[in-house]
N, C-alpha and C positions, 0 to 999 in steps of 0.2 A: 485643532485635536480631532473634528468629524474626520476630515480627510483619509487620517494616519487608522481612523480604526476602520473606514469605508475600505480602503489598503488591505489592511489586514484579513477583513472579513472575505474579500474578493479573491485574495490569496488562497485563502484555506478554502471555499470555495471549490476553486479549481484544482488542486489538491488531492480535495477529497474526489472527486470526477475523476483524475487520472488517477488516484488509488483504487475506484470502483472498476478502472478497465484494467490494470495492471492484475486485480485478483480476479476477474473473469477470463481474461488469457490464460491464468496459470492452467496444468492439468491436475486432475484430481489424485489425490495418493494412494486410493485403493485400485488391485487391477484387475478386481473380481473374483470370480473364479476359477480361470483359468490359469490363472499361475498359482493357483492353492494346488492343482494339480498338475505343474510344469508342462503345461502348455502354452507359455509367455514365448513369439516366436520372434521377438526382437531382438537383433543383433548386437554385440557388445559395442561398436562403434556407434549406433544409433543412440544405444542407450547413454553413453556418453554424452554426444551433443546434446540430449532433451534435458541430460542432468545436469550438465553447464549452465542450459537457459534455463530452467527451471531456478537455479540457484542464482542466477542472475537477477530472475524476478521475485524472487522471495528475497534478495537482498533492497531490491528498489521497494518492496511492500516495506520494508520496516523501517527503510529512509523517509518514505511519505508520511506513515504510523509517526516515528518522531518528528516530523516536520509538523505537523497536522497537531499533534500534542504541545510543542513549543508556541505554535500561533496562536492556540485556544487560550494559552496560560498566559501569554502577552495582550491579548483583547482583552482578557479579565485584571489583566494590571493596568493596561491604559485607563480602561473605565473606573476601577478606583482612583487613580490619582487625578484623573481629568474631573472625578467628582459628579458622574454620568452616574445616577442608581440604576443598580441592578433590573 
């Protein structure tokens, strides 16, 4: 049972590092004052490509967060059923 706990913990660490990288790659949502006054100079085709890329990154972030939560609950259940004290 110890091996399973170590494997789950290792996968959690790898997913956490991957999630940090994915979050850091995403662009900020605010455009600054330039967009407020209409001086946003990005064309529509560039916005579409960036939006689809950002949507993919957001879906990956959500999927990684769910996977980390499931692994955390699984690790807790493994510890409880194995009789290991928390």
